[in-house]
BARO-626989 format. One record per residue (C-alpha): x, y, z; residue number from 0. Coordinates in nm, 2 decimals. Layout:
X,Y,Z,NUM
...
***
This chain:
11.18,16.25,8.50,0
11.49,16.49,8.49,1
11.61,16.33,8.81,2
11.56,15.98,8.66,3
11.75,16.08,8.35,4
12.03,16.23,8.55,5
12.07,15.91,8.76,6
12.05,15.72,8.43,7
12.34,15.92,8.28,8
12.55,15.87,8.60,9
12.52,15.50,8.57,10
12.66,15.49,8.22,11
12.98,15.31,8.17,12
13.25,15.49,7.97,13
13.44,15.25,7.72,14
13.81,15.23,7.77,15
13.92,15.08,7.44,16
13.84,15.18,7.07,17
13.98,15.06,6.74,18
14.30,15.21,6.60,19
14.31,15.00,6.28,20
14.03,14.92,6.05,21
14.05,14.54,6.10,22
14.07,14.58,6.49,23
13.75,14.58,6.71,24
13.67,14.65,7.06,25
13.67,14.31,7.24,26
13.52,14.43,7.57,27
13.17,14.57,7.51,28
13.07,14.90,7.66,29
12.75,14.88,7.87,30
12.49,15.15,7.90,31
12.16,15.15,8.08,32
11.81,15.29,8.03,33
11.48,15.26,8.21,34
11.21,15.08,8.03,35
10.92,15.28,7.89,36
11.15,15.57,7.83,37
11.01,15.81,7.57,38
11.13,15.80,7.21,39
11.44,16.01,7.15,40
11.56,15.97,7.51,41
11.93,16.01,7.56,42
12.14,15.69,7.60,43
12.50,15.79,7.56,44
12.73,16.04,7.41,45
12.88,15.79,7.17,46
13.13,16.02,7.00,47
13.29,16.10,7.34,48
13.30,15.75,7.46,49
13.47,15.64,7.14,50
13.72,15.91,7.15,51
13.62,16.08,6.83,52
13.59,16.45,6.75,53
13.28,16.65,6.66,54
13.15,16.57,6.32,55
13.39,16.27,6.28,56
13.09,16.03,6.31,57
12.93,16.19,6.01,58
13.24,16.21,5.81,59
13.30,15.83,5.86,60
12.94,15.74,5.79,61
12.88,15.59,6.14,62
12.59,15.32,6.18,63
12.45,15.14,6.47,64
12.32,14.79,6.41,65
12.16,14.58,6.69,66
12.11,14.20,6.70,67
11.74,14.25,6.74,68
11.53,14.23,6.41,69
11.39,14.58,6.49,70
11.63,14.86,6.53,71
11.58,15.04,6.86,72
11.85,15.31,6.83,73
11.91,15.64,6.65,74
12.26,15.78,6.61,75
12.28,16.16,6.58,76
12.59,16.20,6.36,77
12.62,16.57,6.43,78
12.62,16.56,6.82,79
12.73,16.21,6.85,80
12.45,16.11,7.09,81
12.28,15.77,7.09,82
11.91,15.80,7.12,83
11.61,15.56,7.16,84
11.40,15.52,6.85,85
11.09,15.42,7.04,86
10.98,15.32,7.39,87
11.13,14.99,7.52,88
10.91,14.73,7.69,89
11.14,14.51,7.89,90
10.88,14.24,7.93,91
10.82,14.24,7.54,92
11.19,14.22,7.47,93
11.32,13.99,7.73,94
11.03,13.83,7.91,95
11.14,13.68,8.24,96
11.51,13.70,8.15,97
11.70,13.92,8.39,98
11.91,14.12,8.33,99
11.77,14.24,7.99,100
12.05,14.33,7.77,101
12.04,14.45,7.41,102
12.36,14.40,7.21,103
12.45,14.64,6.94,104
12.74,14.72,6.72,105
12.87,15.05,6.58,106
13.08,15.05,6.26,107
13.27,15.33,6.10,108
13.41,15.37,5.74,109
13.73,15.53,5.61,110
13.89,15.33,5.77,111
13.65,15.05,5.86,112
13.62,15.01,6.24,113
13.38,14.82,6.47,114
13.27,14.88,6.82,115
13.03,14.67,7.03,116
12.81,14.79,7.31,117
12.53,14.66,7.54,118
12.22,14.84,7.66,119
12.09,14.73,8.00,120
11.71,14.79,8.02,121
11.62,14.85,8.38,122
11.28,14.73,8.50,123
11.01,14.95,8.64,124
10.71,14.83,8.83,125
10.45,14.86,8.57,126
10.29,14.52,8.60,127
10.08,14.38,8.89,128
10.07,14.01,8.98,129
9.80,13.81,8.83,130
9.66,13.47,8.91,131
9.58,13.25,8.62,132
9.22,13.18,8.76,133
9.03,13.43,8.97,134
8.90,13.12,9.16,135
9.09,12.83,9.30,136
8.93,12.52,9.40,137
9.09,12.31,9.68,138
8.96,11.98,9.81,139
9.09,11.89,10.16,140
9.02,11.57,10.35,141
8.85,11.61,10.68,142
9.11,11.41,10.85,143
9.39,11.64,10.74,144
9.61,11.71,11.02,145
9.72,12.06,11.14,146
10.05,12.16,10.97,147
9.95,12.00,10.64,148
10.05,12.20,10.35,149
9.86,12.26,10.02,150
10.04,12.41,9.72,151
9.83,12.66,9.52,152
9.88,12.80,9.17,153
10.12,13.08,9.16,154
10.06,13.43,9.04,155
10.24,13.57,8.73,156
10.43,13.90,8.76,157
10.59,14.02,8.43,158
10.83,14.24,8.63,159
11.16,14.11,8.75,160
11.39,14.16,9.05,161
11.25,14.36,9.32,162
10.96,14.47,9.11,163
10.86,14.10,9.06,164
10.64,13.88,9.29,165
10.76,13.88,9.64,166
10.50,13.73,9.88,167
10.16,13.59,9.93,168
9.90,13.67,10.21,169
9.56,13.54,10.30,170
9.28,13.71,10.48,171
9.28,13.64,10.86,172
9.10,13.31,10.95,173
9.12,13.04,11.21,174
9.21,12.75,10.98,175
9.48,12.84,10.75,176
9.77,13.07,10.69,177
10.00,13.10,10.37,178
10.36,13.05,10.32,179
10.57,13.19,10.02,180
10.78,12.92,9.87,181
11.02,12.89,9.58,182
10.98,12.61,9.31,183
11.26,12.45,9.11,184
11.27,12.74,8.87,185
11.30,12.99,9.15,186
10.94,13.12,9.11,187
10.75,13.20,9.42,188
10.42,13.01,9.48,189
10.18,13.01,9.77,190
10.15,12.72,10.01,191
9.85,12.70,10.23,192
9.92,12.56,10.58,193
9.65,12.41,10.79,194
9.64,12.56,11.14,195
9.38,12.33,11.30,196
9.17,12.02,11.23,197
8.88,12.03,11.00,198
8.53,11.92,11.05,199
8.33,11.86,10.73,200
8.00,11.84,10.94,201
8.08,12.17,11.10,202
8.19,12.36,10.79,203
8.20,12.18,10.45,204
8.35,12.48,10.25,205
8.58,12.77,10.33,206
8.64,13.08,10.11,207
8.97,13.26,10.15,208
9.11,13.57,9.97,209
9.47,13.50,9.85,210
9.68,13.81,9.77,211
10.00,13.83,9.57,212
10.23,14.13,9.64,213
10.53,14.25,9.45,214
10.83,14.46,9.57,215
10.78,14.77,9.39,216
10.73,15.12,9.54,217
10.44,15.15,9.59,218
10.38,14.77,9.57,219
10.13,14.62,9.33,220
9.90,14.33,9.41,221
9.66,14.07,9.26,222
9.40,13.86,9.43,223
9.22,13.52,9.38,224
8.93,13.35,9.57,225
9.03,13.02,9.72,226
8.74,12.78,9.78,227
8.82,12.50,10.00,228
8.59,12.19,9.99,229
8.64,11.94,10.28,230
8.62,11.59,10.14,231
8.59,11.25,10.29,232
8.90,11.06,10.38,233
9.13,10.94,10.10,234
9.45,10.82,10.25,235
9.66,10.75,9.94,236
9.78,11.00,9.69,237
9.87,10.92,9.32,238
10.24,10.87,9.25,239
10.41,10.90,8.91,240
10.60,10.60,8.78,241
10.90,10.80,8.67,242
11.00,11.14,8.81,243
11.13,11.33,8.63,244
11.05,11.23,8.29,245
11.30,11.33,8.02,246
11.22,11.35,7.64,247
11.37,11.50,7.33,248
11.16,11.66,7.06,249
11.26,11.79,6.71,250
11.17,12.16,6.67,251
11.02,12.06,6.33,252
10.76,11.85,6.49,253
10.42,11.97,6.37,254
10.14,12.09,6.62,255
9.94,11.81,6.78,256
10.25,11.58,6.77,257
10.27,11.35,7.08,258
10.55,11.42,7.31,259
10.52,11.14,7.58,260
10.26,10.98,7.81,261
10.29,11.00,8.18,262
10.14,10.76,8.42,263
10.06,10.77,8.79,264
9.94,10.50,9.03,265
9.70,10.53,9.32,266
9.66,10.25,9.57,267
9.31,10.34,9.67,268
9.02,10.18,9.49,269
8.70,10.32,9.34,270
8.67,10.68,9.29,271
8.96,10.76,9.52,272
9.19,10.54,9.29,273
9.07,10.71,8.97,274
9.36,10.94,8.86,275
9.33,11.26,8.64,276
9.63,11.45,8.50,277
9.69,11.81,8.45,278
9.96,12.07,8.43,279
10.07,12.22,8.75,280
10.16,12.58,8.80,281
10.22,12.61,8.42,282
10.33,12.94,8.29,283
10.15,13.10,8.00,284
10.41,12.99,7.76,285
10.38,12.62,7.89,286
10.01,12.64,7.85,287
10.03,12.77,7.50,288
10.30,12.51,7.39,289
10.17,12.18,7.56,290
9.85,12.00,7.66,291
9.79,11.69,7.86,292
9.51,11.45,7.82,293
9.32,11.45,8.16,294
9.25,11.08,8.13,295
9.54,10.92,7.95,296
9.83,11.15,8.06,297
9.94,11.20,7.70,298
10.13,11.52,7.65,299
10.10,11.68,7.30,300
10.22,11.99,7.12,301
9.98,12.28,7.08,302
10.21,12.49,6.86,303
10.54,12.46,6.66,304
10.86,12.47,6.86,305
11.14,12.71,6.79,306
11.49,12.60,6.91,307
11.63,12.94,6.85,308
11.38,13.09,7.10,309
11.35,12.81,7.36,310
11.59,12.53,7.38,311
11.42,12.33,7.66,312
11.11,12.32,7.87,313
11.06,12.22,8.24,314
10.69,12.11,8.27,315
10.53,12.05,8.61,316
10.25,11.80,8.60,317
9.99,11.68,8.86,318
9.81,11.35,8.91,319
9.49,11.38,9.12,320
9.28,11.09,9.24,321
8.90,11.10,9.30,322
8.95,11.18,9.66,323
9.13,11.51,9.58,324
9.48,11.38,9.67,325
9.75,11.46,9.42,326
10.10,11.38,9.33,327
10.35,11.60,9.17,328
10.59,11.53,8.88,329
10.80,11.70,8.62,330
10.88,11.65,8.26,331
11.21,11.79,8.11,332
11.15,11.84,7.74,333
11.47,11.91,7.53,334
11.41,12.08,7.19,335
11.65,11.94,6.92,336
11.77,12.19,6.65,337
11.70,12.12,6.29,338
11.84,12.32,6.00,339
11.52,12.53,5.94,340
11.66,12.87,5.92,341
11.84,12.99,5.61,342
12.14,13.22,5.66,343
12.06,13.59,5.66,344
12.27,13.84,5.46,345
12.26,14.22,5.52,346
12.45,14.48,5.32,347
12.53,14.74,5.57,348
12.72,14.97,5.34,349
12.74,14.97,4.97,350
12.94,15.18,4.72,351
12.76,15.17,4.39,352
13.05,15.31,4.18,353
13.42,15.23,4.21,354
13.69,15.43,4.03,355
13.89,15.23,3.79,356
14.27,15.17,3.85,357
14.20,15.19,4.23,358
14.33,14.88,4.41,359
14.18,14.74,4.74,360
13.88,14.98,4.74,361
13.61,14.88,4.99,362
13.29,14.82,4.79,363
13.05,14.68,5.06,364
13.02,14.58,5.43,365
12.83,14.26,5.47,366
12.68,14.10,5.78,367
12.57,13.74,5.79,368
12.36,13.55,6.06,369
12.22,13.21,6.10,370
11.95,13.15,6.38,371
12.03,12.78,6.40,372
12.29,12.64,6.63,373
12.58,12.40,6.61,374
12.67,12.27,6.26,375
12.34,12.42,6.15,376
12.45,12.76,6.25,377
12.81,12.76,6.10,378
12.83,12.95,5.77,379
13.05,12.99,5.47,380
13.04,13.31,5.27,381
13.17,13.34,4.92,382
13.13,13.55,4.60,383
13.10,13.45,4.24,384
13.42,13.34,4.04,385
13.60,13.53,3.78,386
13.54,13.87,3.93,387
13.82,14.10,4.04,388
13.69,14.12,4.40,389
13.75,13.93,4.73,390
13.58,13.90,5.06,391
13.78,13.97,5.37,392
13.66,13.87,5.72,393
13.64,14.16,5.96,394
13.48,14.09,6.29,395
13.25,13.80,6.39,396
13.01,13.77,6.10,397
13.11,14.08,5.92,398
13.29,14.08,5.59,399
13.43,14.35,5.36,400
13.41,14.32,4.98,401
13.71,14.49,4.83,402
13.86,14.51,4.48,403
14.14,14.25,4.43,404
14.32,14.43,4.16,405
14.28,14.77,3.97,406
13.97,14.77,3.74,407
13.96,14.87,3.38,408
13.64,15.04,3.27,409
13.72,15.01,2.90,410
13.74,14.63,2.94,411
13.43,14.60,3.16,412
13.21,14.87,3.30,413
12.99,14.68,3.53,414
13.00,14.38,3.75,415
12.72,14.18,3.90,416
12.86,14.01,4.21,417
12.66,13.72,4.36,418
12.72,13.69,4.73,419
12.64,13.33,4.86,420
12.60,13.23,5.22,421
12.56,12.85,5.30,422
12.53,12.69,5.64,423
12.68,12.34,5.73,424
12.35,12.18,5.83,425
12.17,11.90,5.66,426
12.02,11.98,5.42,427
12.23,12.28,5.35,428
12.05,12.61,5.33,429
12.17,12.89,5.11,430
12.10,13.25,5.06,431
12.22,13.46,4.78,432
12.22,13.83,4.71,433
12.34,14.00,4.39,434
12.49,14.35,4.39,435
12.58,14.56,4.09,436
12.91,14.75,4.10,437
12.97,15.01,3.83,438
13.32,15.11,3.73,439
13.36,15.48,3.71,440
13.59,15.63,3.45,441
13.91,15.80,3.49,442
14.10,15.97,3.21,443
14.36,15.69,3.13,444
14.31,15.68,2.75,445
14.44,15.94,2.51,446
14.23,16.01,2.18,447
14.33,15.79,1.89,448
14.30,15.91,1.53,449
14.16,15.68,1.27,450
14.46,15.74,1.06,451
14.82,15.84,1.14,452
14.81,16.08,0.84,453
14.55,16.23,0.62,454
14.59,16.34,0.26,455
14.34,16.60,0.13,456
14.31,16.74,-0.22,457
14.20,17.10,-0.30,458
14.16,17.25,-0.64,459
14.31,17.59,-0.66,460
14.09,17.91,-0.68,461
13.87,17.75,-0.42,462
13.59,17.95,-0.26,463
13.68,18.07,0.09,464
13.56,17.85,0.39,465
13.55,17.54,0.16,466
13.52,17.22,0.35,467
13.82,17.01,0.24,468
13.79,16.71,0.46,469
13.72,16.57,0.82,470
13.97,16.41,1.07,471
13.83,16.18,1.33,472
13.96,16.06,1.66,473
13.80,15.83,1.92,474
13.85,15.80,2.30,475
13.79,15.48,2.49,476
13.70,15.67,2.80,477
13.35,15.80,2.87,478
13.17,16.12,2.96,479
13.40,16.44,2.97,480
13.70,16.21,2.95,481
13.59,16.11,2.60,482
13.48,16.46,2.48,483
13.74,16.54,2.21,484
13.84,16.89,2.11,485
14.04,16.93,1.78,486
14.29,17.20,1.72,487
14.57,17.30,1.48,488
14.93,17.25,1.61,489
15.20,17.52,1.53,490
15.37,17.42,1.20,491
15.73,17.33,1.19,492
15.78,17.56,0.90,493
15.76,17.90,1.07,494
15.72,18.07,0.72,495
15.39,17.89,0.66,496
15.10,18.11,0.78,497
14.88,17.81,0.87,498
14.60,18.00,1.05,499
14.54,18.21,0.74,500
14.51,17.90,0.52,501
14.32,17.65,0.73,502
14.07,17.64,1.01,503
13.94,17.34,1.21,504
13.60,17.29,1.38,505
13.70,17.20,1.74,506
13.40,16.98,1.78,507
13.38,16.75,1.48,508
13.72,16.79,1.32,509
13.60,16.93,0.99,510
13.88,17.13,0.80,511
13.82,17.44,0.60,512
14.03,17.64,0.35,513
14.00,18.00,0.47,514
14.13,18.16,0.14,515
14.16,18.08,-0.22,516
14.47,17.88,-0.29,517
14.70,17.93,-0.59,518
14.88,17.63,-0.72,519
15.14,17.83,-0.89,520
15.23,17.99,-0.55,521
15.18,17.68,-0.32,522
15.15,17.33,-0.46,523
15.10,17.18,-0.12,524
15.18,17.20,0.25,525
15.14,16.97,0.56,526
15.06,17.04,0.92,527
14.97,16.86,1.24,528
14.63,16.85,1.41,529
14.57,16.77,1.78,530
14.29,16.59,1.95,531
14.26,16.67,2.33,532
14.00,16.52,2.57,533
13.85,16.71,2.86,534
13.97,16.48,3.14,535
14.19,16.57,3.43,536
14.47,16.56,3.34,537
14.40,16.62,2.97,538
14.54,16.36,2.73,539
14.60,16.44,2.36,540
14.74,16.29,2.03,541
14.83,16.43,1.70,542
14.81,16.33,1.33,543
14.97,16.46,1.01,544
14.75,16.63,0.75,545
14.89,16.68,0.40,546
14.70,16.93,0.17,547
14.77,16.89,-0.21,548
14.67,17.17,-0.43,549
14.53,17.07,-0.77,550
14.60,17.28,-1.06,551
14.33,17.47,-1.26,552
14.38,17.60,-1.60,553
14.39,17.96,-1.48,554
14.69,18.09,-1.67,555
14.70,18.16,-2.04,556
15.02,18.07,-2.24,557
15.30,18.34,-2.23,558
15.51,18.40,-2.54,559
15.88,18.43,-2.47,560
15.98,18.49,-2.82,561
15.93,18.70,-3.02,562
15.86,18.95,-2.74,563
15.53,19.12,-2.80,564
15.60,19.42,-2.58,565
15.91,19.54,-2.75,566
15.91,19.90,-2.87,567
16.01,19.79,-3.22,568
15.85,19.49,-3.39,569
16.07,19.17,-3.44,570
16.13,19.11,-3.81,571
16.26,18.78,-3.94,572
16.48,18.76,-4.25,573
16.40,18.51,-4.52,574
16.62,18.46,-4.83,575
16.43,18.42,-5.15,576
16.64,18.12,-5.24,577
16.51,17.92,-4.93,578
16.40,17.57,-5.00,579
16.06,17.44,-4.90,580
16.07,17.35,-4.52,581
16.31,17.62,-4.45,582
16.30,17.72,-4.08,583
16.20,18.09,-4.06,584
16.18,18.12,-3.68,585
16.05,17.94,-3.38,586
15.78,18.07,-3.14,587
15.87,18.00,-2.78,588
15.59,18.01,-2.51,589
15.54,17.89,-2.16,590
15.24,17.82,-1.94,591
15.26,17.87,-1.55,592
15.01,17.58,-1.51,593
15.13,17.21,-1.49,594
15.04,16.89,-1.65,595
14.79,16.88,-1.93,596
14.71,17.25,-1.85,597
15.07,17.34,-1.97,598
15.08,17.13,-2.29,599
15.09,17.39,-2.56,600
15.01,17.37,-2.93,601
15.06,17.62,-3.22,602
14.83,17.73,-3.50,603
14.88,17.98,-3.79,604
14.56,18.20,-3.79,605
14.64,18.45,-4.06,606
14.92,18.52,-4.31,607
14.99,18.78,-4.57,608
15.05,18.51,-4.83,609
14.83,18.20,-4.73,610
15.01,17.88,-4.82,611
15.36,18.01,-4.80,612
15.42,17.96,-4.44,613
15.32,17.68,-4.20,614
15.37,17.63,-3.83,615
15.44,17.30,-3.66,616
15.16,17.24,-3.39,617
15.39,17.08,-3.14,618
15.70,17.29,-3.14,619
15.60,17.63,-3.27,620
15.85,17.62,-3.57,621
15.75,17.85,-3.87,622
15.87,17.70,-4.20,623
15.82,17.77,-4.56,624
15.59,17.54,-4.76,625
15.71,17.61,-5.11,626
15.98,17.80,-5.32,627
15.97,18.17,-5.31,628
15.91,18.35,-5.63,629
15.97,18.71,-5.76,630
15.59,18.77,-5.72,631
15.59,18.71,-5.35,632
15.56,19.03,-5.15,633
15.88,19.14,-4.98,634
15.72,19.18,-4.64,635
15.48,18.93,-4.47,636
15.28,18.95,-4.15,637
15.19,18.63,-3.98,638
14.94,18.59,-3.68,639
14.99,18.28,-3.47,640
14.78,18.12,-3.19,641
14.94,17.95,-2.90,642
14.68,17.72,-2.71,643
14.71,17.51,-2.39,644
14.53,17.17,-2.34,645
14.33,17.26,-2.03,646
13.97,17.30,-1.96,647
13.86,17.56,-2.04,648
14.12,17.61,-2.31,649
14.33,17.93,-2.29,650
14.54,18.09,-2.57,651
14.76,18.38,-2.66,652
14.84,18.53,-3.00,653
15.18,18.64,-3.15,654
15.26,18.85,-3.46,655
15.56,18.78,-3.68,656
15.70,19.00,-3.95,657
15.90,18.83,-4.22,658
16.12,19.02,-4.47,659
16.22,18.85,-4.79,660
16.58,18.92,-4.91,661
16.78,18.82,-5.22,662
17.07,18.72,-5.02,663
17.28,18.75,-4.69,664
17.44,19.06,-4.82,665
17.13,19.26,-4.89,666
17.10,19.52,-4.63,667
16.82,19.48,-4.38,668
16.65,19.80,-4.50,669
16.33,19.89,-4.68,670
16.37,19.87,-5.06,671
16.40,20.21,-5.25,672
16.12,20.32,-5.46,673
16.35,20.38,-5.77,674
16.66,20.15,-5.82,675
16.99,20.30,-5.93,676
17.17,20.19,-6.24,677
17.49,20.00,-6.15,678
17.65,20.10,-6.48,679
17.64,20.46,-6.38,680
17.82,20.39,-6.04,681
18.17,20.49,-6.02,682
18.41,20.18,-6.04,683
18.62,20.31,-5.76,684
18.32,20.33,-5.54,685
18.21,19.98,-5.63,686
18.56,19.84,-5.54,687
18.54,20.01,-5.21,688
18.20,19.84,-5.14,689
18.34,19.51,-5.22,690
18.64,19.55,-4.99,691
18.40,19.67,-4.70,692
18.17,19.37,-4.77,693
18.46,19.12,-4.76,694
18.60,19.27,-4.44,695
18.25,19.26,-4.28,696
18.20,18.90,-4.37,697
18.54,18.80,-4.23,698
18.48,19.00,-3.91,699
18.13,18.85,-3.86,700
18.26,18.50,-3.91,701
18.54,18.55,-3.66,702
18.30,18.70,-3.41,703
18.05,18.41,-3.45,704
18.33,18.16,-3.39,705
18.43,18.34,-3.07,706
18.07,18.37,-2.94,707
18.00,18.01,-3.02,708
18.30,17.91,-2.80,709
18.19,18.14,-2.53,710
17.83,18.01,-2.52,711
17.97,17.65,-2.50,712
18.18,17.74,-2.21,713
17.90,17.93,-2.04,714
17.67,17.63,-2.06,715
17.93,17.40,-1.91,716
17.98,17.64,-1.62,717
17.60,17.66,-1.56,718
17.52,17.29,-1.58,719
17.55,17.22,-1.20,720
17.30,17.51,-1.13,721
17.04,17.42,-1.38,722
16.83,17.26,-1.10,723
16.70,17.61,-1.02,724
16.54,17.63,-1.36,725
16.18,17.52,-1.41,726
16.18,17.26,-1.68,727
15.85,17.13,-1.81,728
15.81,16.77,-1.72,729
15.60,16.50,-1.88,730
15.53,16.40,-2.24,731
15.33,16.59,-2.49,732
14.99,16.43,-2.58,733
14.98,16.19,-2.86,734
14.84,16.44,-3.11,735
15.14,16.66,-3.09,736
15.38,16.47,-3.33,737
15.75,16.58,-3.39,738
15.74,16.59,-3.77,739
16.11,16.64,-3.80,740
16.19,16.36,-3.56,741
16.43,16.60,-3.39,742
16.25,16.70,-3.07,743
16.10,17.04,-3.00,744
16.40,17.22,-3.15,745
16.60,17.12,-3.45,746
16.97,17.11,-3.44,747
16.99,17.44,-3.63,748
16.82,17.64,-3.33,749
16.94,17.65,-2.97,750
16.76,17.82,-2.68,751
16.87,17.87,-2.32,752
16.58,17.95,-2.08,753
16.57,17.99,-1.70,754
16.25,18.09,-1.53,755
16.24,18.18,-1.17,756
15.96,18.20,-0.92,757
16.08,18.54,-0.81,758
15.97,18.88,-0.95,759
16.29,18.92,-1.17,760
16.26,18.90,-1.54,761
16.35,18.58,-1.72,762
16.65,18.55,-1.94,763
16.61,18.40,-2.30,764
16.89,18.35,-2.56,765
16.81,18.27,-2.92,766
17.06,18.15,-3.18,767
16.95,18.21,-3.53,768
17.12,18.13,-3.87,769
17.20,18.43,-4.08,770
17.38,18.27,-4.38,771
17.10,18.09,-4.58,772
17.31,17.96,-4.86,773
17.54,17.78,-4.62,774
17.26,17.55,-4.48,775
17.26,17.20,-4.61,776
16.95,16.96,-4.58,777
17.04,16.62,-4.46,778
16.78,16.36,-4.41,779
16.52,16.61,-4.33,780
16.74,16.80,-4.08,781
16.88,17.15,-4.13,782
17.22,17.23,-3.99,783
17.37,17.58,-3.94,784
17.73,17.63,-4.00,785
17.74,17.98,-3.85,786
17.51,18.15,-3.61,787
17.46,18.50,-3.47,788
17.35,18.58,-3.12,789
17.07,18.81,-3.03,790
17.00,18.89,-2.67,791
***
């Protein structure tokens, strides 16, 4: 066996051309050879070496072997590059009597696509012996047959071919006949018995000979048959066919038992010698299985269905024999006409189930089509369904490649069902369809998109830590990891904003949390950017603006600016006893750090030394007298006022005022003595001195008041451009806080300058107060101050 394998390998033919480009193929097939009946797995060829490919390149390029035969006979070892037999090959089963027996196959590679074609020659071995169709042959010979007469006998069948096929016939030694080996019209060898001497029926009516058929194998094989020779009376006319040869055409679609034609032979003899019978002569097994002839009428009929694709014509030898044993030979040529009875065949040799989007001209599948019919019936048209971004490109013979026509977009369509249609040109047209599904795989070509370009979130101050304040949301049109979104806080543009100490974000769902309690008075709002990033490669991201607005809570009580409650000495207001009802004693000034409704302040008199003497205006904190003063009123009064805001819950602060009643502006701001001195007892000179001092003091105070009034006016004008830095309460007071004097919060008699800053420094407050009660004039409910004194 090793010697046989070595000889087999030496007979291999090495291919000299291979493909360089994917759409080029090897036009001259490479032929290899193998002995029939070789064991499964037997070596055929080193295909990688013959194709000029390196080790492992066949596997890397997904090499495949496809044969034209329905059953695949080859195995390709992608690692070694060897072409092996899948199973034993029986040459007689594959090719019958056809010699040489050649199997055609193709090798195709991917990345890039290449095709090679090859042929495998199956060499015959002598594994079949010649066989006669009948073990006993009957031959009738007239007794007047002359020496040298030849009698054709039925040939033996040998399935082997070439030198292993049937070579000669022999007959056992005898004195009457010898045998010659002849070739018929098909080149088959048949025995011809030659008469050596005259026969005498009366001497010997029957002869028996052993006919042996020998092939040319080493050692030769043989088959035998018994020839019985009956010596008949004289019949000097043999039957003759009217036409020879007969020619007829039969459709391959003709059903079994259909008539083909009727042959007719004439015999000039009369009686039994003129009665003709018909039969098939030296018919092969295939002829005998396909046709039958009526012995009496000569009608030839089909025994089985014809197949044009298997056999296109038949040459049938017929024989007409009369009653005397004489026979005449004829032939019938039967041509099989093709009909379109085979639908096209479609085979997907290589299929890519998933194609990346945005990849142009990607090979999706390699398609092979075949039609077993011939002529127009075997011509095919291959097409795919419309309105899909794919095209079919012809490659080699009946091979097509299905490629993408343009870049695909998974977000527009993630899957395509492509119907491949193959139609022949026969009548009627036969069609084969096959549908394949191609999925479009995703690439990261879409950035996340927020549902809004900006988000506004409201948080009430003094919130609990880790409070969920809102959620941002983004979507990604991609899929899988390319659509998995991670949220993050982007660095703020304001470097002084400690964003990471204020806000945190859930990276998975975009939920925002306030990390600490916010203080409206310190931070009314802030804004920052959040990012949404997918997990594709490369990563894509987008951003959105988030505004956080801090809502005010009523968490600050009112603060009294005047009178100051932390002073070391209590603040005492002076009230002339001659004051009219509604006289402005003082004004309580307070502020609230909150905003809006929480900063709307109202004033209330809680307690007074003399109830009913004083009242406070709820909306502006002005303390006024409600009636005329009398001598019975106490000289000192203590007032307790409550300042409340309008928030929920309501917060308040209290302030204490001290009011001192005086008889006039000249009365010193001193506690009254327990025992009053008698003016009549004073020295007149001393009294005169006091009057001079009082007049000088009044004049000096008046002049000083005028100068300070001018200075204050100039100072205000100089500070007007910078008033933007002061915090001025905005908005209107609620409806229930009514300005009774119709003069706003402060009357024209009082003026206040106040500037509050957000820094730690103390605020500055200036208060102007009238000190000459008898100079005040009441005009339409409004009090005017002619002179004023400045306290700071």
